[in-house]
Every structure is written in C-alpha cells, then in structure tokens.
N, C-alpha and C positions, 0 to 999 in steps of 0.2 A: 710561580717561583723559580729564579735561576738557580740552575746546580752548583754557580760557581759563587754561592752565596757568600762562602769567606773571605773571597776575594773584596767583592763588594762591601763589607763590612769593613774590612781593613783599611780600602781607601774611605770608607766612610770616616774612620777614626783618625787617618793621616789628617784630612781635611781638617778635622774637629782642632788637631795639634798646632795647625798655622792659623788659628781664629777665622776659618771659614773663608778665608780673601777670596776676592774676585778671581774667576778663572777670565783671562783672554784670549780670546783667537781670531787671527786675522786670515780671513778668506781671500784668497789670490788666484791670478790667473795670467799665462802668459801671453793672452790675446786678447782682445774683445770678441763677445759673443759666446763665450764657453757658457756662460751660466753663471758667473760669481755673484751676482748682484741677485738674481732669483734664490739662488742657493742661502743668501744671508737671510734673505728675507723668511725662507720656508725654514730654514734652521731656527731663527727666533719664534716663529710662531710655535714651532713643534715643542722648543723647550719651554716658552710659556706655556703649553698646555700641560707640560708636565710639573708646573707650579713654580717654574723657575721665574726669577726676577729678571729681566733682559734689557741690556742696553746696547744698541746699536751704532756705532759710529760710521758715518756717510760721508768717506773724503771725496766723494765725486761731484761735479760739476753737470749741470744741465737737465733738462726734462726726463731724461732715461736715467737718471740716480734712484738710489734705493727710494728717498724721499717723494718725488713725482710718481714711482711707480706705485707707492700704496697713496698716490692722490692727496698728497700732503704738500704745501707751501710754506717755507719758512720764511718769516720776516725778519729774524735773527738767526746767528749762528756762533760758535763755539770764538770765531776772533771777536764779534761783538763783545761778548762777554769778558775775553782777555783784555780789551782795550777799554772795558769800564761802561760800555754802550746800551748794556742791559744786563738784566739778571739772569741766570743759569735759566731758570724755571721759565725766562720768556723764551729759551733758545730751545728748550728741549719739545719735542714732538712726540703726540700719544697715537699708537697705532694698534694695531691689532692684536693686543694683550702684551705689547711690548714698547717700550721709548726709542726715540732717535734723536741723536744730537748730531746737526749737520757740520763736520768738520773741514771741508774741502778748503776754503779758504786759509783757514787757522794753519793746515799742512803746507800747502804751498809756501806760506808767509814764514814759517817757522823759523828759519835761518837768517831773516831778518828783523826778526822781534828783539826788541832790548831783555836785558834779564830781567826786570820789572815785569815786563809782559809776559815773559816767558814763566814765570814764576805765577803770574796769576791764571795763565793758561794750566799750567800743571795743577793748581790748585782746584779750577772749575772741573776738570776732568776728575780728579781726586774726590770731589764733593758729589758729583755726578754718578760714581761707582760706587757709592757708599750704600750699602746695602743690598747692592747687585749681584746676583749670583755668577753671571757669565757678561761677558763684554763682546760682542762681536763686531768686528770693523771689515767694512766692506772696501777693501782697499781700494786705491786708486792704480790704475795700471801704469807699468814702470816707464821711465824715461830711458831712451838709449845713450849711451855714452859716445864721447868724441869719434873714439876709433868706431864705432858702429854706422855713426853717421858724417863719413868723410864730408858731405858736402855742406852741413853747417860751418857758419863763422865760429872764430874762437869764442867769443863772448857768449854765443848761444850755446857753445859745446859744454861751457866750464858751468854754466849754468846747470845743462843738463847732467852732467856727471855728479853734482851737488846733490840732484836728485834721482841718483841711478834707479833706484827704486822707490816704493811708496815709503815715507817716512815709518808709519808702524810696521813696515816689513825690517826695516833694522834695530826695532825695538826688541824687547825679551818675551813677546807674546809667540803664544803656539803658533805655528801656520797650516792651514786647511788648502792644498793646492789644488784647483779644480782643474781636469785634465780631460779635453776633448777628447774622445775615441777617433781620431782622424789624424792623417800624417803631417799635419801641419800644427794641429792641436798639441800633438806630441811632442814635435820637433819644438815649439815654441814655450813649451812647460819645462823641457829639459834644459833650455837655455835660461829660463828664469832661476830655476834650480841651482844650475852653475853659478849664476853671476851673485846668487844670494851666499853660496856654498864659499867662493872665493872671496868677495868682498865683506861679507858681514859675517863671515865664519858660523854659518848656519851648517850644523849637522844631522839635525832629525827635520823631516818633514813628514805631514799627514798629506795622504793622497785619495782624492775620491773621483772616481773616472765618472764623465757625463756622456750623455747620449751614447751609451753603449746598447748593442742587441742585447746582449744578457751578461749574467753574471761572470761566465765564462771568458767571455770577450773582454770585459772589462780586467778580469785577472792576467790574461794573457797580455793586455795593455803594461799593467800594473809592473808583470814579473819583468817584461824586456827593459821596462824604465828602471826598475832598483838594478838589476843586473849591472849596466852600463854606469850607474850612480855610484854602485857598490865598487867597482873596479876603476872609474876614472876619479872619482872624487871623493871616495872615502866618508859618505853620507850614507844616511840611514833612511829610507823611505818605508811609511807604515801604510800600509793599505787599511782603509777605513768603509769602503763601500763603492756603491755606482749608483748613478741615477739614471731610469731609463729615457727612453725617447717617450714622451706622453704626450698627446694633443692636449689633454683636461689640465697640463700644466700651464700650458700657453693661455689657455682659454680663461684660468683664474688670474693670472698676471693682466691679462685684457681688462679684469673688472677690478682692479686693485685689490685683489685678496689672495693670500699665500694658499698653495694648492691644498695644504693639510688642514685646512680650514674651510674652503670651499668644497674640495672631492676629497673626504678623508680615505676612501676605499680607493682611490687612485694609485697605481702602480708607482708613480711617482712620488706621492706621498708618503706612502708607507717606506719608501726608501730614505727619504728625508727624518721620519721617525727614528729609523734607524742609525743613519748617520749621527742624529743628534746624541744618541744616548751613547752610543762609541765616543763623543768628543767628551763628555762627561766623566768617561773614564781615562781619558787623555792624562798622564802624567803632568803635574804642575810644574812649569819651568822653575828656573833656580830664582830670576827675578820676583816672580809671583810670591814664591814663598819668603823669599827674604824681605820683601818690601811690599810685596802689592802692587797695587796701578801706580803708584806715585813712583818706585823705583823703575818699573818699565819705562815710565814718561821720561824721567831723565836720563834713562838711558838713549831714550830715542832720538830728545834732545842733543846730548853729546856724540852719539853717533852721526847724526845728519850733521851736525854742525863742523864736524872735522874736513869733510872735503872743500868746504867753503876757505876753511883757515889757510889750507892747503894751495887751493887756486891763487891765493892772495898772496 
C-alpha cells in the first residue's frame, strides 16, 4: 500500500465530485521515431490492465499508425460517422483490452466541415467516451508554419499554418511529451513545447524521456529542458518517467502486441506501468472538470478554426 494514501483518497474524492469525468491525455512528440505511438499502445494496455476503460484516438494515417501496428484495419472512421455514412460502433476497433477510434481524416478535415457535421463529430466523440475512464490521443505530427518552411507556396503555407499543431494539441486535454534522449530529440521537443506555449498558451507539460540509458540520464535531459523552458517560456514541465532502450519492446510491437502484455517483466513494460499510474494522478484540466470531453472538443474546434478565419 502506498504511504501517500491520503493523497490518493483525496484525488479519488475530487474525481467523484466532478462526476468521474473522463481524463483525456494527448501523447505528442517533436519528431518521428521517438516512440509516441508505441507509448500510446502500451499506456492503453497498461491502463486497461489496471481495470480502466480506455479509448485511443488514432490521428495518424498509414500502415505504421497505431491501428496498423495492432494488426487492425478500419473500414470506417470518425469522419464517416460525422458524415452519417456509418454508426459509431462500425468505426470503433477492439484491441488488447482497449478500443481504438481512427480520427486522422476527421482531424485533417476539421476546419472544412460545416457546423452540422462538426456537431455530429462532437456528438460521436462524446458518445464514444461515455463510460470511458481515459481517452488517449496518439497525436499526428505537427506541421510547420510558413516562416519555418520558406520554400512553400503561400497557399500551402497558410494551410500548414492552420494545422500548426495537431488539433488535439490545441484542445484542453493534458499533454504527455515523449522526448528522445538525443540532441536532435531534445531540440525538436523543446521547439514543439515553445510553439505550443506561444501559439496555444500552453503552460504545463508532462515529460517522459525515451531511449535513455538509465534514470539519471533521463533526469539530466529533463532538468536541462525544464530550466530553459522556465527561463525563456515561463512554462512548467513535470517529469513523469522514462522508458529505457529495450529490444523486447521492439519484439512485442513486431508481434502486434503491447510489451506490457507480451513481456510483462521487461524493463520497458515496468516503465510503462509506472508511467500509466502517474498519468492517472495528474490533475484534471479545467476543461475536463467544467465540461468533460464535450468541452474539450468544442475548444478544439474553436482554436483550430481561428487560423483559417484569419487567413481568409
């Protein structure tokens, strides 16, 4: 039993007072190959193993997305549901103890949808999260702004500005930033944090360091980032843990299985289990407390639509 049981009890009472609303956590990374998708898979499996009802929103296209890595193929997705082409149950996939809803096309088309379709999208996500303890978002990689890609044409640049970050990063959900323990990984992660802080007024970021040699190496990466972020951006970074380099993690993913299920004694599996518990203890965001998933979705639509209106 934990020695800080009083804290856990207080957290439990607080969650009861807000009607056990769903906790939404978006997993993000500053560049590809950091382990964002494998983290989302293993956190979902770990949380499900603790008895939580988990829904994963898969924002990515292609065979290497979360659904594909789990050996699943979707006939329908969230956009089909919003456009009335199928029911929600036809779009939701069942994985290892948790559910997956493909949302890539819907997120890309969000700013182009009329109000009626946006409302159906909101209703579908609210319905999907009903009775769910945790919604994890495997966020799409952020696009670059026009100033960051001078070679782009103006039209393409404005389109990319409208999608400066994944729509879910602009919402009120909590963020888990996966940081690779390499110079480029640290640089790209800090750049992402800076953009979210300046463009979307983000002030708090959960940090997990991936591919670190050990806990001390991970803490060194985090402490350096936190110092710079506090000095230059006035934002707060919170260290949530690290995931060590582990060949059994890669082996499990090749089998289409989470490492926490395939090799529960592996070092990476233990790290994901610890990380999932820390995520459950994160304070709920204001939008979650005040209006649940519906409020987060409304905020998402409002924030992502603003750059388009300005560009026009």
